[in-house]
VEXSEKOL-303079 format. One line per field, with one value per residue (C-alpha): residue number from 1; x, y, z. Coordinates in nm, 2 decimals. Layout:
! residues N
num: (NUM  ...)
c1: (X  ...)
c2: (Y  ...)
c3: (Z  ...)
This chain:
! residues 384
num: (1  2  3  4  5  6  7  8  9  10  11  12  13  14  15  16  17  18  19  20  21  22  23  24  25  26  27  28  29  30  31  32  33  34  35  36  37  38  39  40  41  42  43  44  45  46  47  48  49  50  51  52  53  54  55  56  57  58  59  60  61  62  63  64  65  66  67  68  69  70  71  72  73  74  75  76  77  78  79  80  81  82  83  84  85  86  87  88  89  90  91  92  93  94  95  96  97  98  99  100  101  102  103  104  105  106  107  108  109  110  111  112  113  114  115  116  117  118  119  120  121  122  123  124  125  126  127  128  129  130  131  132  133  134  135  136  137  138  139  140  141  142  143  144  145  146  147  148  149  150  151  152  153  154  155  156  157  158  159  160  161  162  163  164  165  166  167  168  169  170  171  172  173  174  175  176  177  178  179  180  181  182  183  184  185  186  187  188  189  190  191  192  193  194  195  196  197  198  199  200  201  202  203  204  205  206  207  208  209  210  211  212  213  214  215  216  217  218  219  220  221  222  223  224  225  226  227  228  229  230  231  232  233  234  235  236  237  238  239  240  241  242  243  244  245  246  247  248  249  250  251  252  253  254  255  256  257  258  259  260  261  262  263  264  265  266  267  268  269  270  271  272  273  274  275  276  277  278  279  280  281  282  283  284  285  286  287  288  289  290  291  292  293  294  295  296  297  298  299  300  301  302  303  304  305  306  307  308  309  310  311  312  313  314  315  316  317  318  319  320  321  322  323  324  325  326  327  328  329  330  331  332  333  334  335  336  337  338  339  340  341  342  343  344  345  346  347  348  349  350  351  352  353  354  355  356  357  358  359  360  361  362  363  364  365  366  367  368  369  370  371  372  373  374  375  376  377  378  379  380  381  382  383  384)
c1: (-0.01  0.14  -0.04  0.06  -0.12  -0.17  -0.34  -0.20  -0.55  -0.56  -0.93  -1.18  -1.46  -1.79  -1.67  -1.87  -1.77  -1.81  -1.70  -1.31  -1.23  -1.14  -0.92  -0.76  -0.66  -0.55  -0.29  -0.17  -0.09  -0.34  -0.44  -0.56  -0.83  -0.96  -1.34  -1.46  -1.84  -2.15  -2.40  -2.65  -2.53  -2.31  -2.62  -2.73  -2.75  -2.51  -2.25  -2.28  -2.18  -1.87  -1.79  -1.81  -1.63  -1.36  -1.35  -1.37  -1.03  -0.83  -0.79  -0.89  -1.19  -1.21  -1.52  -1.55  -1.91  -1.88  -1.85  -2.15  -2.22  -2.04  -1.75  -1.53  -1.17  -1.32  -1.44  -1.09  -0.90  -1.17  -1.10  -0.71  -0.69  -0.90  -0.66  -0.35  -0.49  -0.54  -0.24  -0.42  -0.26  -0.52  -0.82  -1.14  -1.36  -1.69  -1.96  -2.03  -1.76  -1.75  -1.69  -1.43  -1.24  -1.22  -1.09  -0.83  -0.73  -0.68  -0.45  -0.27  -0.23  -0.10  0.23  0.32  0.21  0.06  -0.32  -0.54  -0.53  -0.16  -0.24  -0.49  -0.28  -0.01  0.26  0.30  0.29  0.25  0.56  0.50  0.23  -0.08  -0.17  -0.30  -0.65  -0.94  -1.19  -1.56  -1.80  -2.17  -2.27  -2.20  -2.10  -1.81  -1.55  -1.37  -1.22  -0.96  -0.90  -0.55  -0.77  -1.04  -1.24  -1.33  -1.48  -1.21  -1.38  -1.17  -1.25  -1.57  -1.49  -1.46  -1.07  -0.92  -0.54  -0.43  -0.13  -0.02  0.08  -0.29  -0.50  -0.69  -0.43  -0.71  -1.11  -1.33  -1.67  -1.94  -2.24  -2.47  -2.40  -2.61  -2.94  -3.04  -2.97  -3.30  -3.43  -3.36  -2.99  -2.94  -3.02  -2.84  -2.50  -2.57  -2.62  -2.26  -2.07  -2.24  -2.16  -1.74  -1.75  -1.88  -1.64  -1.33  -1.43  -1.45  -1.20  -0.91  -0.67  -0.88  -0.67  -0.73  -0.65  -0.90  -1.15  -1.29  -1.36  -1.55  -1.77  -1.84  -1.92  -2.16  -2.35  -2.39  -2.55  -2.77  -2.88  -2.87  -2.96  -3.32  -3.30  -3.11  -3.34  -3.68  -3.58  -3.32  -3.29  -3.15  -2.80  -2.72  -2.80  -2.64  -2.32  -2.33  -2.34  -2.07  -1.86  -1.93  -1.83  -1.51  -1.42  -1.56  -1.41  -1.13  -1.11  -1.20  -0.89  -0.71  -0.84  -1.01  -1.33  -1.52  -1.78  -2.06  -1.80  -1.74  -2.10  -2.14  -1.92  -2.15  -2.49  -2.35  -2.12  -2.46  -2.75  -2.63  -2.73  -2.60  -2.32  -2.53  -2.86  -2.61  -2.45  -2.81  -2.90  -2.60  -2.52  -2.76  -2.69  -2.31  -2.31  -2.55  -2.27  -1.97  -2.09  -1.97  -1.66  -1.64  -1.45  -1.77  -1.63  -1.69  -2.05  -2.11  -2.01  -2.17  -2.51  -2.46  -2.42  -2.74  -2.90  -2.94  -2.84  -2.52  -2.52  -2.90  -2.83  -2.68  -3.02  -3.18  -2.90  -2.91  -3.27  -3.21  -3.01  -3.28  -3.51  -3.31  -3.24  -3.61  -3.73  -3.46  -3.66  -3.39  -3.50  -3.42  -3.43  -3.39  -3.79  -3.83  -3.66  -3.80  -3.52  -3.52  -3.29  -3.42  -3.18  -2.86  -2.63  -2.60  -2.34  -2.10  -2.23  -2.05  -1.75  -1.74  -1.77  -1.47  -1.22  -1.25  -0.97  -0.85  -1.20  -1.26  -0.89  -1.03  -1.32  -1.35  -1.48  -1.36  -1.56  -1.66  -1.80  -2.08  -2.11  -2.20  -2.40  -2.65  -2.61  -2.72  -2.98  -3.07  -3.06  -3.22  -3.56  -3.58)
c2: (-0.01  0.34  0.71  1.04  1.30  1.73  1.90  2.29  2.51  2.69  2.68  2.94  2.76  2.95  3.27  3.55  3.67  4.03  4.08  3.97  3.87  4.25  4.30  4.00  4.05  4.40  4.21  3.99  4.31  4.20  4.55  4.49  4.20  4.02  3.90  3.65  3.51  3.48  3.76  3.65  3.57  3.87  4.08  3.94  4.17  3.96  3.95  4.33  4.34  4.13  4.33  4.66  4.55  4.46  4.81  4.99  4.77  5.03  4.82  4.80  4.53  4.43  4.25  3.91  3.77  3.58  3.29  2.99  2.71  2.48  2.71  2.65  2.76  3.09  3.24  3.16  3.37  3.64  3.67  3.63  3.91  4.14  4.00  4.09  4.42  4.55  4.41  4.25  4.08  3.84  3.69  3.62  3.32  3.41  3.13  2.75  2.49  2.62  2.98  2.88  2.63  2.96  3.14  2.86  2.83  3.25  3.22  2.95  3.13  3.43  3.25  3.01  3.15  3.01  2.99  2.74  2.51  2.48  2.29  2.10  1.93  1.88  2.12  2.36  2.21  2.37  2.45  2.77  2.82  3.03  3.35  3.43  3.28  3.29  3.07  3.14  2.87  2.92  2.58  2.28  2.10  2.03  2.10  2.26  2.48  2.25  2.07  2.09  2.09  2.27  2.09  2.34  2.27  2.26  2.36  2.22  1.82  1.92  1.75  1.82  1.80  1.87  2.06  1.94  2.01  2.04  2.41  2.49  2.44  2.75  2.92  2.97  2.84  3.05  2.86  3.07  2.85  3.19  3.23  2.91  3.01  3.15  2.85  2.70  2.35  2.24  2.37  2.29  1.92  1.87  2.01  1.82  1.47  1.60  1.57  1.18  1.09  1.22  1.09  0.73  0.73  0.82  0.57  0.25  0.44  0.17  0.42  0.49  0.47  0.40  0.76  0.91  0.63  0.78  1.11  0.96  0.73  1.05  1.27  0.99  0.98  1.34  1.40  1.13  1.27  1.68  1.74  1.66  1.93  2.16  2.09  2.14  2.46  2.63  2.86  2.54  2.64  2.39  2.16  2.40  2.35  1.97  2.02  2.23  2.04  1.70  1.94  1.99  1.64  1.46  1.69  1.67  1.25  1.32  1.52  1.24  0.97  1.02  0.92  0.65  0.56  0.82  1.09  0.94  0.90  1.24  1.40  1.33  1.42  1.73  1.82  1.78  1.73  2.10  1.92  2.04  1.80  1.74  1.60  1.40  1.23  1.15  0.96  0.80  0.75  0.42  0.24  0.28  0.16  -0.19  -0.22  -0.20  -0.35  -0.70  -0.57  -0.39  -0.50  -0.63  -0.45  -0.14  -0.20  -0.27  0.09  0.24  0.07  0.18  0.53  0.52  0.35  0.00  -0.32  -0.39  -0.74  -0.56  -0.75  -0.51  -0.48  -0.32  -0.07  0.06  0.11  0.28  0.54  0.53  0.64  0.90  1.02  1.07  1.16  1.47  1.53  1.50  1.28  0.87  0.83  1.12  1.08  1.27  1.60  1.84  1.72  1.59  1.30  1.06  1.22  1.18  0.94  0.72  0.50  0.76  0.87  0.55  0.64  0.94  0.74  0.52  0.84  0.97  0.73  0.85  0.80  0.44  0.33  0.43  0.25  -0.06  -0.27  -0.28  -0.12  -0.18  0.03  -0.22  -0.16  0.19  0.17  -0.07  0.23  0.47  0.28  0.26  0.62  0.70  0.45  0.45)
c3: (-0.02  -0.09  -0.14  -0.13  0.04  0.01  0.30  0.20  0.23  0.50  0.63  0.77  0.91  1.03  1.08  0.86  0.58  0.54  0.86  0.85  0.49  0.39  0.73  0.64  0.26  0.39  0.61  0.38  0.17  -0.15  -0.22  -0.58  -0.59  -0.88  -0.73  -0.95  -0.91  -1.16  -1.28  -1.04  -0.74  -0.75  -0.72  -0.42  -0.11  0.12  -0.22  -0.25  0.12  0.05  -0.26  -0.07  0.25  0.00  -0.13  0.20  0.31  0.09  -0.20  -0.51  -0.69  -1.00  -1.08  -1.29  -1.34  -1.68  -1.52  -1.63  -1.48  -1.71  -1.82  -2.13  -2.17  -2.33  -2.00  -1.81  -2.06  -2.02  -1.68  -1.76  -1.97  -1.76  -1.42  -1.61  -1.72  -1.38  -1.23  -0.94  -0.69  -0.56  -0.66  -0.40  -0.58  -0.46  -0.60  -0.63  -0.79  -1.13  -1.04  -0.83  -1.07  -1.29  -1.07  -0.99  -1.38  -1.37  -1.07  -1.17  -1.54  -1.37  -1.24  -1.50  -1.82  -2.15  -2.21  -2.02  -2.38  -2.38  -2.02  -2.11  -2.40  -2.21  -2.42  -2.06  -1.70  -1.38  -1.22  -1.01  -0.74  -0.79  -0.75  -0.40  -0.42  -0.13  -0.24  -0.08  -0.15  -0.19  -0.23  -0.06  -0.40  -0.52  -0.25  -0.50  -0.22  -0.11  -0.41  -0.66  -1.01  -1.20  -1.41  -1.73  -2.11  -2.35  -2.67  -2.93  -2.83  -2.69  -2.34  -2.01  -1.91  -1.58  -1.48  -1.15  -0.96  -0.62  -0.69  -0.77  -0.41  -0.33  -0.01  0.18  0.17  0.38  0.49  0.64  0.61  0.61  0.28  0.13  0.31  0.06  -0.20  -0.33  -0.28  -0.60  -0.63  -0.24  -0.35  -0.70  -0.54  -0.20  -0.40  -0.56  -0.20  -0.16  -0.53  -0.44  -0.11  -0.28  -0.53  -0.36  -0.08  -0.31  -0.61  -0.66  -0.51  -0.22  0.09  0.48  0.54  0.35  0.43  0.74  0.58  0.30  0.54  0.74  0.41  0.33  0.62  0.69  0.30  0.44  0.76  0.69  0.32  0.34  0.63  0.45  0.15  0.31  0.55  0.38  0.66  0.90  0.98  1.15  0.87  0.60  0.82  0.80  0.46  0.39  0.61  0.45  0.09  0.25  0.34  0.03  -0.25  -0.08  -0.05  -0.44  -0.48  -0.31  -0.47  -0.75  -0.94  -1.13  -1.33  -1.26  -1.32  -1.62  -1.74  -1.62  -1.89  -2.19  -2.00  -1.90  -2.25  -2.48  -2.25  -2.07  -1.73  -1.38  -1.27  -0.99  -1.18  -1.43  -1.13  -0.97  -1.26  -1.31  -0.90  -0.82  -1.14  -1.12  -0.76  -0.86  -1.12  -0.87  -0.53  -0.65  -0.71  -0.41  -0.05  0.17  0.48  0.24  0.11  0.52  0.57  0.30  0.46  0.80  0.70  0.50  0.81  0.68  0.87  0.78  0.59  0.35  0.00  -0.23  -0.44  -0.11  -0.08  -0.42  -0.35  -0.05  -0.22  -0.56  -0.31  -0.13  -0.46  -0.51  -0.21  -0.27  -0.61  -0.83  -1.16  -1.16  -1.53  -1.83  -1.90  -1.53  -1.69  -1.97  -2.20  -2.55  -2.59  -2.84  -3.13  -2.94  -3.09  -2.71  -2.87  -2.92  -2.55  -2.48  -2.64  -2.46  -2.12  -2.18  -2.33  -1.95  -1.87  -1.56  -1.40  -1.58  -1.44  -1.09  -1.11  -0.85  -1.14  -1.51  -1.79  -2.10  -2.35  -2.37  -1.98  -2.09  -2.32  -2.11  -1.83  -2.01  -2.17  -1.83  -1.78  -2.03  -1.99  -1.60)
């Protein structure tokens, strides 16, 4: 057994952002800040409050809000051009995983040079620490605030690719549960199931290790207990706090151990059907779990069962159904027929080929995967 761990990000948990972030950045001598967000979120009162607090600290805040839910290379380069023009000293990412990923890409390019495409194609390597970056998540989702990678759509090859390096971790992750109170129930559910997916895939991954395993199980159990509460009552600060903690655990576990077949299947669903990452993952999760459980250690199957409130020795199918019922309870789709999405004209055989192209996730899956396996799973996602 061997493994390597990276834990460099300073996590500030539970401290109100608008009360402290400006003074913190001023002490760090970062007078020119690129604030990366999305166009809707930045208009919210508390986001305006954070922006005003940064301005009041005596520095200059440059806004960059051209970030979509599935960001592409063009959005990274636009933000990079603005950052270079304004000679920024630091970046603050305020938003979900997409916003934080774009900010991480910009921060890396500011110190390493070149274009993001160079790194996607393997023509350049990350060799220097990214520019100073504070990540402020507004969803309990991917945990990008404590990971070393960013997932950006590569328009040239029409796929999502990640650039990853230990030099790319955010310097600070500022976790303020109050920022998630206004998240609507559908988005709370979609981002929250992402936490479950990342924890489960990391726990069952070929690269899993005993250091990460307890955190993955803790994340699974926390989502099971607190996501329904956060979705039902968005003002439940205890549930919101627990979900952000679970997102930290799951994101870090995924970063250390990698994803699997759920992550791979999600790529064509996001790319061609423009589904939210959590929606795509929810469609795949029960079916992939059913596929993977026979190849998973019995001790791990028992731990997952217990985390989901079942007896440790329940049959695999009962465990799968428990997770499927959880997804349905959250209001997430169990198949594509549940969505108002035209899918009949898409080339599902091509989708299966694209899944197999996600080699890092496919080879890390606990069970060997063939293109025919992918076709069967995609057919089940399509029809239910």
